[in-house]
C-alpha positions, 0 to 999 in steps of 0.5 A: 634461160635453158639451152633449148629455150635459147636455141628456140629463140635463136631459130625464131630470130633467124627466121625473122631476119631471113623473112625480113631479107626477103621483103623489099625495103622501101624508102619513105616515098613522102621524103623522096617526093618532097626532095624532088619537089613534085609528085610523079603520077600516071596519065594515059598515053592517049585520051581516056575520056572523063578520067584522063584526057588533054583539052584543047589548050594542052592541059590534063583533066579527068577524074584520075588526074584530079586524084593525082592533083589531090595527092600532090596538094596533100603533100605540098599545099598546092599541086601547081608546080608540084605535079608531073603527069607521066603519059604511059600505056597500060602495060607500063604501069607496074614496071615504072611504079616498081622502078620508082619512076612513078610514085603512085598509079592512078589509072583506073586499075582493078584490085586483083589478087595476082597484082596484090600478091605477085607484083609487089603492089599495094592498093588503096581503098577503092576510089571507083567501082567498075562494071565491065561490059560490051558495046556492039553495033546496033545493026548486028541485032545482038541482044547478049554477048553470046549473039556475037559468037564468031565475031570480033571484039576490040579491047585495050591491050595490057589491061585486066579487061583483056584477061577477064574478057578472054576468061569469060568468053572461054567459060561461056563457049563464045568464040570471038577474035580479040583485037587488042590495041595499045591505046584506048582511043585506038580500040575505040576508033577501031570499033567505031570504024567497023573494024570490030563488031563489039568493044569491051571496056568498063561501063563508064568508058563505053558510055563516053565512047557512045556519046562521042560516036557520030550517031549515038543510037547506032550503038547498044551496050549489052546487058551482060556484065562479064566482070566487075571490080574495085579500082584503087590507087596503087603504090609499092609493097611495104610502102605503108606510110605512103599508102596511109597518105593516099588513103587519107587523101581519098577519105578526106574527099569523101568525108567532106562530101558527107559533111557538105563541105565543098570547093565553093564553101570550104572557106566558110566551113573553115571559119565556122566548122559545123562539127569538131570532126570538120574542124579537125579535117580543115586544120582548125583543130590540130592533129589530123595531118600530123598523124601521117607527116602532113600539114594539119591544113592538108584537108582544107588545101585539098578541098580548096584546090580540087573539091570533095569527091562529088565536086570531082565526079560532077566536073569530070563525069557528071552533070558538069561534063559532056558525059552526064553520067550518074554515080551509081555504085560510086555514091556515098553509102547513105545515098545508096552507093558503096563508098564511105570514108574512114571514121575520123577519130 
């Protein structure tokens, strides 16, 4: 090889090595979780009704909590004894994930450009879509957000909702005092007590808050959507193997729903799989879990422990919950929604 070519190769190799030193190395999170014996997953530092809340007996429940359970089950075969729900504020999500104190953030977190590119984070496929809206006291007579000009609005601190709301208000020339509280329940309480004229949150939480108000009819959710966004489960940058496991967990729950495999009938489906894909997903045919270093039965284990996506939704937010919320855009694609699983191949 001629000297100019050798020098060019040396430069390229040097550049590659320099780039590698700039990218943070990531240990295998799956191995770390297995060694610890438990998954460290996010809860909330208060109640985020329908998503993460503590019941009267002190047990966690909610959509986000069930996804934590599904991921722990994928790794260990059961979440019982293998899941630590860590109560944190919104602002604590990223420092605790980056430090390794959390393995994954499942906390209704919007996938934003700055979080993806600047904070050393990676997002999974979308597990829930949100629309950011505003609820106001009906007695104010507001029909749109602009009608609240000069008033006050409550919002949870340290969230993308707070930033998106401020941006929307500025862009539309609406002057409102933003009152931010550390806990979601504090924001709700401030609004319901009359401290704020309005309350900004994503539509699911507004519906939940209104259902829990003393008089539901006293509150109106305005038609304005000041932001809409996809929520993903979040891992550290360059943690690609772990991200695969998170995505396989979500896709398994969506695939199961699409195929009619539920928590109630999964044993029957495993005994007599209706298709080769379902046989593979439930571990009857080997190869599905071993792709990502899991047991081939991990799909069966997840559905048996927590159910498919619809099981989880209906239990926590839908007809089996106090909130009776329709799935809307969170339906499967063939049912008019936008969620879809990976192709099993």
